[in-house]
C-alpha positions in Angstrom: -18.0 -18.1 -3.4 -14.2 -18.7 -3.4 -12.6 -21.8 -2.3 -10.9 -21.5 1.1 -7.6 -22.7 -0.3 -7.6 -20.1 -3.1 -4.9 -17.9 -1.5 -2.7 -21.0 -1.2 -3.2 -21.9 -4.9 -2.3 -18.3 -5.9 0.8 -18.4 -3.8 1.9 -21.8 -5.2 1.2 -20.6 -8.7 3.3 -17.5 -8.2 6.2 -19.6 -6.8 6.0 -22.1 -9.7 5.9 -19.1 -12.2 9.1 -17.7 -10.6 10.8 -21.1 -10.7 9.9 -21.4 -14.4 11.3 -17.9 -15.0 14.6 -18.8 -13.3 14.9 -22.0 -15.4 14.0 -20.2 -18.6 16.4 -17.2 -18.1 19.1 -19.5 -16.7 18.9 -21.7 -19.8 19.2 -18.6 -22.0 22.1 -16.7 -20.3 23.5 -19.1 -17.7 23.2 -19.5 -14.0 25.7 -16.9 -12.8 24.2 -14.3 -15.1 20.7 -15.1 -13.9 21.8 -14.6 -10.3 23.5 -11.3 -11.2 20.4 -10.1 -13.0 18.2 -10.8 -9.9 20.6 -8.9 -7.7 21.0 -6.0 -10.1 17.2 -5.6 -10.6 16.7 -5.6 -6.9 19.3 -3.0 -6.4 18.0 -0.7 -9.2 14.4 -1.2 -8.0 15.2 -0.3 -4.4 17.2 2.8 -5.5 14.2 4.0 -7.7 11.9 3.2 -4.7 14.0 5.3 -2.4 14.0 8.3 -4.8 10.3 8.1 -5.6 9.3 7.3 -2.0 11.1 10.4 -0.7 9.4 12.6 -3.3 6.1 11.0 -2.7 6.4 11.5 1.1 7.2 15.2 0.6 4.2 15.6 -1.6 1.9 13.9 1.0 3.3 16.2 3.7 2.6 19.3 1.6 -1.0 18.1 1.0 -1.6 17.5 4.7 -0.1 20.9 5.4 -2.6 22.5 3.1 -5.4 20.6 4.9 -6.1 18.2 2.0 -6.6 14.5 2.6 -4.2 12.5 0.3 -6.4 9.4 -0.1 -5.0 8.5 -3.6 -1.5 9.4 -2.4 -1.7 7.1 0.6 -2.8 4.3 -1.7 0.1 5.1 -4.1 2.5 5.0 -1.1 1.3 1.5 -0.3 1.8 0.5 -3.9 5.4 1.8 -3.7 6.0 -0.3 -0.6 4.5 -3.3 -2.5 6.8 -2.6 -5.4 9.8 -2.6 -3.1 8.8 -5.9 -1.6 8.3 -7.4 -5.0 11.7 -6.2 -6.2 13.4 -7.7 -3.2 11.8 -11.1 -3.7 14.0 -13.0 -6.1 12.2 -13.6 -9.4 11.7 -12.0 -12.8 7.9 -12.0 -12.8 7.7 -10.3 -9.4 10.4 -7.8 -10.6 8.3 -7.1 -13.6 5.2 -6.3 -11.5 7.4 -4.3 -9.0 8.9 -2.2 -11.8 5.4 -1.6 -13.3 4.3 -0.2 -9.9 7.3 2.1 -10.0 6.1 3.8 -13.2 4.1 6.8 -11.9 1.5 6.8 -14.6 0.7 3.1 -14.2 0.6 3.5 -10.4 -1.7 6.5 -10.6 -4.1 4.7 -12.9 -4.1 1.6 -10.7 -4.7 3.7 -7.6 -7.6 5.5 -9.3 -9.1 2.2 -10.4 -8.9 0.8 -6.9 -10.5 4.0 -5.4 -13.3 3.9 -8.0 -14.1 0.4 -6.8 -14.3 1.7 -3.2 -16.1 5.0 -3.9 -17.3 5.2 -0.3 -13.8 5.7 0.9 -13.3 8.7 -1.3 -16.7 10.2 -0.4 -15.9 9.8 3.3 -12.5 11.3 2.8 -13.9 14.3 0.9 -16.5 15.0 3.5 -14.1 14.9 6.4 -11.5 17.0 4.5 -14.1 19.7 3.6 -14.3 20.8 7.2 -18.0 19.9 7.8 -17.8 18.0 11.0 -20.3 17.1 13.7 -17.9 17.9 16.5 -19.2 19.9 19.5 -16.5 21.7 21.4 -16.9 21.9 25.2 -15.2 21.4 28.5 -15.5 18.6 31.0 -14.6 18.7 34.7 -14.7 15.8 37.0 -15.8 16.6 40.5 -15.3 14.5 43.6 -18.9 13.2 43.6 -18.9 12.2 39.9 -18.2 8.5 40.5 -20.2 5.9 38.6 -22.0 3.4 40.7 -22.8 -0.1 39.7 -26.3 1.0 39.0 -25.1 3.7 36.5 -22.9 1.2 34.7 -25.8 -1.1 34.1 -27.8 1.6 32.4 -30.6 1.9 35.0 
């Protein structure tokens, strides 16, 4: 069982790692160049996100238009959003993870791995996308005398 403060430790570790990265890169190339690198990587990453995100959105719309359920594509879209957030956050390690998520082959394999861990989601999505449903069509009309009494609401 995980310690309840585990997320806090992970967050603090990530912050310390980013501070270490700033200090290391700043010592190598200088403070102004370090700030410029952070801004440039964020701008480039957001531009790539914008291009890939639009293409990804169109592909998902086409799949929905054909009646397919884009389970992996929805997960990949969330990974694209995560990549954009990581690229906006100042830091070199978060930028590295963000850029890795922007590589389509890495993103697809990560999404496939996550979906394999949750095979129930995929099976449920396939079943509902195949058209086999337990839906019964019908009509309902409410008449004037169709009011529920307190006795009906209590299940008697």
